[in-house]
C-alpha positions in Angstrom: 38.5 158.7 85.2 38.1 155.4 83.3 35.3 155.1 80.8 34.0 152.1 78.9 33.7 152.6 75.1 31.5 150.3 73.3 31.6 149.3 69.5 34.5 151.6 68.8 38.1 151.3 67.8 38.2 151.9 64.0 40.7 154.7 64.3 43.4 152.6 66.1 45.7 150.9 63.7 46.4 148.1 66.2 42.7 147.2 66.5 40.7 145.4 63.9 37.3 143.9 63.6 35.4 141.6 61.3 32.0 142.8 62.5 32.4 146.6 62.7 33.4 146.3 66.4 30.0 145.1 67.5 30.4 143.8 71.1 33.9 145.3 71.4 34.7 146.8 74.8 37.6 149.2 75.4 38.4 150.9 78.6 39.8 154.5 78.0 41.3 156.8 80.7 40.4 160.5 80.5 42.1 162.7 83.1 39.4 165.4 82.8 36.4 163.1 82.8 33.8 163.1 85.6 32.6 165.6 88.2 34.1 165.6 91.7 31.0 163.9 92.9 31.3 161.1 90.3 35.1 160.6 91.1 34.4 160.5 94.8 31.7 157.8 94.2 34.1 155.7 92.1 36.8 156.0 94.8 34.4 155.0 97.5 33.3 151.9 95.4 37.0 150.9 95.1 37.7 151.3 98.8 34.6 149.4 99.7 35.6 146.5 97.3 39.1 146.4 98.9 37.8 146.5 102.5 35.5 143.4 101.7 37.9 141.7 99.1 38.2 138.5 101.3 34.5 138.0 101.4 33.5 139.1 97.8 36.0 138.3 95.2 34.3 139.2 91.8 34.1 142.9 91.0 30.4 142.8 89.9 31.2 145.0 86.9 30.4 147.9 89.2 32.3 150.7 87.5 30.7 150.3 84.0 27.3 149.8 85.6 27.7 153.0 87.4 28.7 154.7 84.2 25.8 153.3 82.1 23.2 154.1 84.8 24.4 157.6 85.1 24.6 158.2 81.3 21.0 157.0 81.0 19.7 158.9 84.0 18.2 155.7 85.3 15.6 155.8 88.0 14.0 152.7 89.3 10.3 153.6 89.2 8.7 150.2 89.8 8.5 149.3 93.5 9.8 146.0 94.8 7.4 143.2 95.6 7.7 141.6 99.1 6.5 138.2 99.7 6.1 136.9 103.3 6.7 133.3 104.3 3.8 131.3 103.3 2.3 133.9 101.1 1.0 132.9 97.7 2.9 134.3 94.7 0.3 135.8 92.4 0.5 136.5 88.7 0.7 140.2 89.5 3.5 139.7 91.9 5.6 137.9 89.3 4.7 140.3 86.6 5.7 143.3 88.7 8.9 141.7 89.7 9.7 140.8 86.1 9.0 144.3 84.8 11.2 145.8 87.5 14.1 143.5 86.5 13.6 144.3 82.8 13.5 148.0 83.5 16.9 147.7 85.3 18.7 145.5 82.9 17.5 147.4 79.8 19.4 150.3 81.2 22.6 148.2 81.3 22.3 147.2 77.7 25.0 148.8 75.5 24.3 150.8 72.4 25.1 148.0 70.0 22.8 145.7 71.8 25.0 143.5 73.9 25.5 143.5 77.7 29.2 144.2 78.7 30.8 142.0 81.3 34.3 141.4 82.7 35.7 138.1 81.4 38.3 137.5 84.2 39.2 135.3 87.1 42.4 133.4 86.2 45.5 135.1 87.6 48.1 133.6 85.3 47.3 135.6 82.1 48.2 139.2 83.0 51.6 138.8 84.6 53.2 137.0 81.6 51.9 139.7 79.4 53.6 142.3 81.5 56.7 140.1 81.3 56.7 140.2 77.6 56.2 143.9 77.4 59.0 144.4 80.0 61.5 142.1 78.3 60.9 143.7 74.8 61.1 147.2 76.0 57.5 148.2 75.3 56.1 148.1 78.8 55.4 151.9 79.1 54.1 152.0 75.6 51.5 149.3 75.8 50.7 150.0 79.5 51.0 153.7 80.2 51.0 154.9 83.8 47.2 154.7 84.5 47.1 151.2 83.1 50.0 150.2 85.4 48.1 151.5 88.4 45.1 149.4 87.5 47.2 146.3 87.1 48.7 146.8 90.5 45.3 147.5 91.9 44.0 144.3 90.5 46.8 142.3 92.1 46.3 144.0 95.5 42.6 143.3 95.4 43.0 139.6 94.8 46.0 138.8 97.0 44.9 136.3 99.6 45.1 136.8 103.3 48.2 134.6 103.6 50.0 136.8 101.1 49.8 134.6 98.0 47.6 134.4 94.9 45.5 131.5 93.8 45.2 130.0 90.3 42.1 132.2 90.1 40.5 134.9 92.3 38.6 132.3 94.3 41.5 129.8 94.7 43.9 129.1 97.5 47.4 130.4 97.2 49.8 128.6 94.8 53.4 129.0 94.0 52.6 129.5 90.3 50.5 132.6 90.5 52.2 134.0 93.7 55.6 134.1 92.0 54.2 135.5 88.7 52.3 138.2 90.6 55.3 139.1 92.8 57.6 139.5 89.7 54.8 141.5 88.0 54.6 143.9 90.9 58.4 144.4 90.8 58.4 145.0 87.1 55.8 147.6 87.6 58.0 149.5 89.9 57.2 148.3 93.3 60.2 147.8 95.6 61.0 144.8 97.8 58.9 146.2 100.6 56.5 148.0 98.4 52.8 147.5 97.4 49.6 148.3 99.1 49.6 146.9 102.7 53.1 145.4 102.3 51.9 143.3 99.3 55.5 142.5 98.1 56.9 141.6 101.5 53.9 139.4 102.2 54.1 137.7 98.8 57.9 137.1 99.2 57.3 135.6 102.7 54.7 133.2 101.3 57.1 132.1 98.6 60.0 131.6 101.0 57.8 129.8 103.6 56.7 127.4 100.9 60.2 126.4 99.7 61.2 129.1 97.4 60.4 129.9 93.7 62.1 126.7 92.5 58.9 124.9 93.6 56.9 126.6 90.9 55.4 124.0 88.4 56.6 123.5 84.8 54.5 126.3 83.3 56.1 128.8 85.7 59.5 127.5 85.0 59.0 128.2 81.3 58.2 131.8 82.0 61.0 132.4 84.5 63.7 130.7 82.4 64.2 133.9 80.2 67.1 133.9 77.8 69.6 136.8 77.7 69.6 138.2 74.2 71.3 135.8 71.8 69.9 134.4 68.6 69.3 130.7 67.8 69.9 129.0 64.5 66.4 128.1 63.5 63.8 129.4 65.9 63.4 131.2 69.2 65.1 129.5 72.1 62.1 128.7 74.3 62.4 125.3 76.0 64.2 124.5 79.3 67.7 123.3 79.4 66.8 120.2 81.4 65.3 118.6 78.2 68.8 118.1 77.0 68.9 115.2 79.6 66.6 113.3 77.2 69.1 113.5 74.3 69.2 110.0 72.8 72.6 110.3 71.1 76.0 109.9 72.7 78.1 112.1 70.4 75.8 115.1 69.7 75.5 117.5 72.5 72.8 120.2 72.9 70.5 119.1 70.1 67.2 118.5 71.9 66.2 122.2 72.2 67.2 125.3 70.3 70.1 127.2 71.8 71.5 130.7 71.3 74.8 130.9 69.3 77.7 133.1 68.9 77.7 132.9 65.2 74.0 133.7 64.7 74.1 136.5 67.1 77.2 138.2 65.8 76.0 137.8 62.2 72.8 139.6 63.1 74.6 142.3 64.8 76.7 143.0 61.8 73.7 142.9 59.5 71.7 145.3 61.6 74.6 147.7 62.0 74.9 147.9 58.2 71.1 148.2 57.8 71.1 151.1 60.3 73.7 152.9 58.3 71.6 152.5 55.1 68.2 153.2 56.7 68.9 155.2 59.9 65.2 156.2 60.4 63.6 152.7 60.2 62.7 151.2 63.6 65.8 152.8 65.1 64.9 152.2 68.8 64.1 148.4 68.3 67.3 147.9 66.4 69.4 149.7 69.0 67.7 147.7 71.7 68.4 144.4 69.9 72.1 145.3 69.3 72.5 146.2 73.0 71.0 143.0 74.2 72.8 140.8 71.6 76.2 142.5 72.6 75.5 141.8 76.2 74.9 138.2 75.4 78.2 137.9 73.6 80.0 139.6 76.6 78.3 137.3 79.1 79.4 134.0 77.4 83.0 135.1 76.5 85.6 132.8 77.8 88.2 134.0 80.4 90.9 133.9 77.8 88.9 136.2 75.5 87.7 133.6 73.1 84.2 132.2 72.4 83.1 128.6 72.1 81.7 127.8 68.6 79.3 124.9 68.2 80.2 122.6 65.3 76.5 122.0 64.6 75.6 125.6 63.6 75.5 125.3 59.8 
C-alpha cells in the first residue's frame, strides 16, 4: 500500500533539502502496510474514480486524505448547517459552518504545518521522463514495479473517450500527448493490444485516424528523434536534422547542428576499454552499456564495403 511521507528524506543520498525537508512530500510503497479493510477501501476508491473518470478528471488528493484522516482518527463532531431558500443566514449559522470546516481541514494539515496537494494536470511531463530512464537503462532502478503500475494507472485514468490524451487532464486529445502516452505504455511493457480496456489499441487507432505520428508538433519531434549511441565532437546531439536545411554556407556540410562521429565514438570506446581494465569495479554496468551502444552505432553506419565515412570537420 502507498503511504505519503512528509518532511522526510534525509537518509536518501539522491534527495537534498535547503530547509530540512519542510513541505517535502514522498510517496512510499510498503507491501505489508494497511489492514485488509484499508486496502479494500483504497481499491474501491480507485475503481470509483476510474468509473467516473470522464465526468471528474482531478483525483481530489483522495488517497492521502484517507491516510491522514485515518491516522488522526478524525470524526466530524460538528453537525452541518442547512439553510433553506430565502432563510436568513445568521451569525451562529456562519460560525458553526466555519468551525466545521476548520475542524476538518486541521485534520488534513501535515506534521510540518503545510497542506499536501498533488501538483499535476499536464500530460507531457511524465512520458519523457520514462523515455530518458528507458534509453539510459535506468528504468527499473528509478521506477520499480509498483511505480510503473501507478504510471500506467495514471495514463489509463486520463485517456479520453476517443482513445487519445489531451495536453492536460481536462483537454481534448492531441497528437503530442497521445503519441507520448502510447510510447510510454509500450516502454512500460504493454503490448500492441495491451493496457486496461484496450488502451494501446485505442490510442494507436486515434493516432492513425489523425494522420499518424508524423503530425506530432515540433516538441514531440524532438523527443521522438532519438539518436543511436554515437558521440558528437562538442556536445550532445540533440537538434533535428532538418535544421541543416538552414545552413548558410555552400561548401560546409552538416555544420548547423551537432552530429555523432566515427572518430569521437571510436576514441571513447578505446578510452573506456582501457579504463575498465585499470578500474574494473568502477561503474562497470554504465561503461558496458555505453560500449555496447557505441559499438552498435559504428556497425549501423558502416559502409557496404566495410569502410566508414570520416568528416573532415572533426578536429
